[in-house]
C-alpha positions in Angstrom: 3.1 7.3 -5.7 5.3 10.3 -6.1 5.2 13.4 -3.9 6.5 14.1 -0.5 7.8 10.8 0.6 5.1 9.3 2.8 6.5 8.3 6.2 3.6 6.0 6.7 4.7 4.1 3.6 8.2 3.8 5.1 6.8 2.4 8.3 4.5 -0.1 6.5 7.3 -1.2 4.1 9.8 -1.7 6.8 7.6 -3.3 9.5 4.6 -4.6 7.6 1.2 -2.9 7.9 0.1 -4.6 11.1 3.4 -4.0 13.0 3.5 -0.4 11.7 0.1 0.3 13.3 1.4 -1.2 16.6 4.7 0.6 16.6 3.1 4.0 16.0 1.3 3.6 19.3 4.6 3.2 21.2 6.8 5.7 23.1 10.1 6.6 21.3 12.0 4.6 23.9 10.0 1.5 23.4 10.0 1.9 19.7 13.8 2.0 19.7 14.0 -1.0 22.0 11.8 -3.1 19.8 13.4 -1.8 16.6 16.8 -3.0 17.8 15.4 -6.6 17.9 14.7 -6.4 14.2 18.3 -5.8 13.4 19.7 -9.4 13.6 16.9 -10.5 11.3 17.9 -8.0 8.6 21.7 -8.5 9.0 21.7 -11.7 6.9 25.4 -12.1 6.6 26.0 -11.3 10.3 28.6 -8.6 9.7 26.9 -6.1 12.1 25.5 -3.9 9.3 22.4 -3.8 7.1 23.3 -3.3 3.5 20.9 -2.0 0.9 20.3 -5.5 -0.6 19.5 -6.9 2.9 17.1 -4.1 3.5 15.4 -4.7 0.2 15.1 -8.4 1.0 13.6 -7.6 4.4 11.0 -5.2 2.8 10.1 -7.8 0.2 9.7 -10.4 3.0 7.4 -8.1 5.1 5.2 -7.4 2.0 4.9 -11.0 1.1 4.1 -12.0 4.6 1.4 -9.3 4.9 -0.2 -10.3 1.6 0.0 -14.1 2.4 -1.4 -13.6 5.9 -4.2 -11.4 4.7 -5.2 -13.8 1.9 -5.0 -16.9 4.2 -7.0 -15.3 6.9 -9.9 -14.3 4.7 -9.8 -17.5 2.6 -10.1 -19.6 5.7 -13.2 -17.7 6.8 -14.8 -18.4 3.5 -13.5 -22.0 3.4 -15.7 -23.0 6.3 -18.9 -22.7 4.3 -18.5 -21.5 0.7 -15.2 -22.8 -0.8 -16.0 -25.8 -3.0 -13.1 -27.9 -4.4 -10.7 -25.1 -3.5 -12.7 -22.6 -5.5 -15.0 -19.7 -4.6 -17.8 -18.3 -6.8 -18.6 -14.6 -7.2 -22.2 -15.2 -6.0 -21.0 -16.8 -2.7 -18.4 -14.1 -2.2 -21.0 -11.4 -2.8 -23.5 -13.0 -0.4 -20.9 -13.3 2.4 -19.5 -9.8 2.0 -22.5 -7.8 0.9 -25.5 -9.9 1.9 -28.0 -11.8 -0.2 -28.8 -10.3 -3.6 -32.3 -11.6 -3.7 -33.7 -10.1 -0.5 -37.2 -8.8 -1.0 -37.6 -5.1 -0.5 -33.9 -4.4 -0.5 -32.8 -1.3 -2.3 -29.1 -0.7 -2.5 -27.7 2.8 -2.1 -25.9 4.1 -5.1 -22.6 3.9 -3.3 -23.2 0.4 -2.1 -24.2 -0.7 -5.6 -21.0 0.9 -7.0 -18.8 -1.0 -4.5 -20.4 -4.3 -5.6 -20.1 -3.5 -9.3 -16.4 -2.5 -8.8 -15.7 -5.7 -6.9 -17.4 -7.8 -9.5 -15.3 -6.2 -12.3 -12.1 -6.8 -10.3 -13.3 -10.4 -9.6 -13.7 -11.1 -13.3 -10.2 -9.7 -14.0 -8.7 -11.9 -11.3 -10.4 -15.0 -12.8 -7.4 -15.8 -15.0 -8.8 -19.0 -16.5 -12.3 -17.5 -17.0 -14.0 -20.4 -15.4 -16.3 -18.3 -13.3 -14.7 -19.2 -9.9 -11.5 -18.1 -8.2 -9.0 -20.5 -6.6 -6.8 -19.3 -3.8 -4.1 -17.9 -6.1 -6.6 -16.0 -8.2 -8.3 -14.8 -5.0 -5.0 -13.4 -3.9 -4.9 -11.3 -7.1 -8.4 -10.1 -6.3 -7.4 -9.1 -2.8 -4.1 -7.6 -3.8 -4.2 -6.7 -7.5 -1.1 -4.6 -7.3 1.0 -7.8 -7.0 -0.3 -9.5 -10.2 0.8 -8.4 -13.6 -2.5 -9.2 -15.3 -4.3 -6.9 -12.8 -2.3 -3.8 -13.7 -5.1 -2.3 -15.8 -7.7 -2.7 -13.1 -5.4 -1.0 -10.5 -5.0 2.0 -12.9 -8.7 2.1 -13.7 -9.7 2.0 -10.0 -7.2 4.7 -9.1 -8.5 7.0 -11.9 -12.0 6.5 -10.6 -10.9 7.4 -7.1 -9.0 10.6 -8.0 -11.2 11.8 -11.0 -13.6 13.9 -9.0 -15.3 15.5 -12.0 -15.7 12.2 -13.7 -14.4 13.2 -17.1 -12.2 10.1 -17.3 -8.9 12.1 -16.7 -6.9 13.4 -13.8 -6.3 17.1 -13.9 -3.8 19.1 -11.8 -6.2 19.9 -9.0 -7.3 16.3 -8.7 -3.7 15.1 -8.8 -2.7 17.5 -6.0 -5.9 16.9 -4.1 -5.2 13.2 -3.9 -2.0 13.8 -1.9 -2.5 17.1 -0.2 -5.2 18.4 2.2 -4.7 21.9 3.7 -6.3 20.7 7.0 -3.4 18.3 7.5 -1.1 21.3 7.8 -2.8 23.7 10.2 0.5 25.3 11.2 0.9 26.7 7.7 -2.3 28.7 7.8 -3.4 27.7 4.3 0.0 28.1 2.7 1.1 25.1 0.7 4.1 23.1 1.8 7.1 23.3 -0.6 6.7 19.8 -1.8 3.3 20.6 -3.3 4.9 23.2 -5.6 7.4 20.5 -6.6 4.5 18.1 -7.4 2.9 20.8 -9.6 6.2 21.0 -11.6 6.4 17.2 -11.6 2.8 17.0 -13.1 3.6 19.5 -15.9 7.1 18.3 -16.8 7.0 14.5 -16.2 3.5 13.2 -15.6 1.5 15.0 -18.3 3.6 13.7 -21.3 1.3 15.1 -24.0 1.0 18.5 -22.3 -2.8 18.7 -22.4 -3.2 19.6 -18.7 -4.6 16.2 -17.6 -3.5 12.6 -17.2 -5.0 10.0 -19.4 -5.0 6.3 -18.6 -1.6 5.6 -20.1 0.0 8.5 -18.3 -1.6 7.3 -15.1 -0.2 3.8 -15.6 3.3 5.3 -16.0 2.8 7.1 -12.7 1.3 4.4 -10.5 2.4 1.2 -12.1 5.6 1.9 -14.0 7.0 -1.1 -15.9 10.1 -2.4 -14.3 9.9 -0.3 -11.2 11.0 -2.1 -8.0 9.2 -0.6 -5.0 11.3 -2.6 -2.5 14.5 -1.5 -4.1 13.4 2.2 -4.2 12.3 2.1 -0.6 15.6 0.4 0.5 17.6 3.1 -1.3 15.4 5.8 0.3 15.8 4.4 3.8 19.6 4.0 3.5 19.8 7.5 2.1 17.9 8.9 5.1 19.8 7.0 7.8 23.3 6.4 6.5 25.0 9.2 8.5 28.6 8.2 7.8 27.9 7.6 4.1 29.5 4.2 4.0 26.6 2.7 2.1 25.2 0.5 4.9 23.4 1.0 8.2 24.6 0.2 11.7 22.2 -0.5 14.5 23.1 2.9 15.9 22.1 4.7 12.7 18.8 2.8 12.5 17.9 3.6 16.1 19.0 7.2 15.7 16.5 7.5 12.8 13.9 5.3 14.4 11.1 7.7 13.4 11.9 7.2 9.8 11.5 3.5 10.2 8.7 3.1 12.7 7.2 6.4 13.7 6.1 7.2 17.2 2.6 8.9 16.9 -0.8 7.4 16.6 -1.9 7.0 13.0 -5.3 6.9 11.4 -5.0 3.5 9.8 -5.8 0.1 11.3 -7.2 -0.7 14.7 -4.8 -0.8 17.6 -3.7 -4.4 17.8 -2.3 -6.4 20.6 1.4 -5.5 20.8 4.0 -8.2 20.4 7.7 -8.6 20.5 9.3 -8.1 17.0 12.0 -10.6 17.9 9.3 -13.3 17.6 8.5 -12.4 14.0 
């Protein structure tokens, strides 16, 4: 999404979500050392530099690998008992994830019931052939709907539901800003908004809110979060090259990447993912 460019997104795009969580626990020195071992894997033509297209390919690879591993890991867990003929039913999935639906005396909390209802809606959308069960490909779309064209509407719908705090079906300015900015994350500013927040307010008025009614409808939300033809890997590669290309030759040397290591990997603990067993990036 737009806004102040999220450094966590840089780290996840460049390293993959699992490795990003690991790198963010390392000292700067160790981060630089391990980062250097990524370089040969990105330098596809072996010329000693990483061009924008090579960086884009690397980012695409890391995203594909993360999604494939995530889908494979969970699919294997289900496969042991519930996958029949390569397909999984909603009822079996619900039972494994949320527990039995026919337990006597069970009363679901409103939030829990909402989670189940939301998952079932997404499940039905992922069921591309409408046969009532998901195969592994359809299950991948259920797990990662942002990667499947026919799931675009469900991604937008879920995002609106998450951001729309007053539940009027739209996203107003306060909800838009509130989704990306929390004053408590900037204690050093003593309640003063960062400059990028003001820029986002202008962005909302001049670009996001196309009909000028002060709120974003579903179509305007779709243009924001799932723009047609937008290449996230390409945009991220351009951003990273722009941040680290000190000599402005359009490509990155290993020295430039290491000098801007914090842009690529970060060095502070983050609030996402559990700390995982650290491994050598050269083995990826």
